[in-house]
N, C-alpha and C positions, 0 to 999 in steps of 0.2 A: 658491530655486527644489527641488523637493520631486527626493529620490532615486527615480528609476526603477531598478522592478526589471528587467533582462535578459529577453529570452525564455527562456532558460535556467533561470533563475531560476526564473519564474513556472511554467512546467513544474513544476519541480522541487515546488516548494510544492504545487500542486494534485496531484502525484502522493503526495506525503505524505499530503495531507489527505483524497483520495479513495481512493487507491490504483489509480487510473484516468483516463486521458485520450483524447479523441477528436481524429480531425484537424480533424473539421468545428469541436468547441468551439475547438482553436487558432485556426482560420481569423475565427472569428466575434471572438476579442481579440486580432487582426494577426499572431498568428503565423502567417508563410507558410510556414516552412520545418521543420515540424515532427518528420517524418521527420530530417533535419539533426540535430536538438536530441537526438532520441531517440539516436542514434548518437554521438551527444558523450556523454551519460550512460551509456553502454554500458562506452564508456572507462575513465568510473568507477566499474566493476564493479557497474552497473544492470545487472538481468536483468528483461526482458520477456516475457511472453505478448502475442502479436500475433493480431488478431480483424480480418476483412474481414467488413464487412456491408452488400453494395451497395455506395452510395457514400460509405461512410465506414470509417477503420481505427479499432480502437480498441486501445490499450496500456493492458495490464495490467500495474502493478509486481508483481513474483515476489521480489526479493529485493535485498538492497543489500548489498554487502559478503559475499556467503556468510549472510548474516542474511535468512532468509524474513520477507517483510511480511505483515502481520497490519492491516486497516483496521478501525476503531472497532469495528464490530459482532464479529468474530472477535476482539478484545480481552477487548470485555467476555463475550462467552461462554465464554473462558477462564476469565476469572476466577471466573465463576460456577461453571464444573466443578469448578476447585481449592480454590473455599469450600465446596463441596457433600462433594471430597474430606476436606476437612481438620474437615467436622462429623461425617463418617462418625467418624474418628478420634478428636475430642472423646467421641461417643457411647460409643466401644467398651470395653468393659467383658472385661476377662481372666477367664477361666474361673475358677473357684470350683474350687480343689487338694481331692483329695477323701482 
C-alpha cells in the first residue's frame, strides 16, 4: 500500500514549490478544509497574505519561522544580482597612487 500524504502535507508541499495555493485548487484535489489547514500552518509559524478574487481565495506564503519565502524566480533573480555584484568587485581596479 502506498503512503498517502495528509492534506496538510500536500498543502505544505505545494506552498514550498509555488509559494501559493488557492481554495479552488484544494477543492479540485479533494482538500475540503483548506482554511483550516492554513490555520494549522499558521500555528507552525507560517505567515500568509490572503487575496480574495471573486469566488476564490489565494493564500500566498510570506514567511516560515520568520524567514522570508522566495519562490524559484525570486531566488534566481537574487542569485543573478549577487553574481553581477561579485563580477563588479572582480573587475574593480584600485586607482593608481600618485
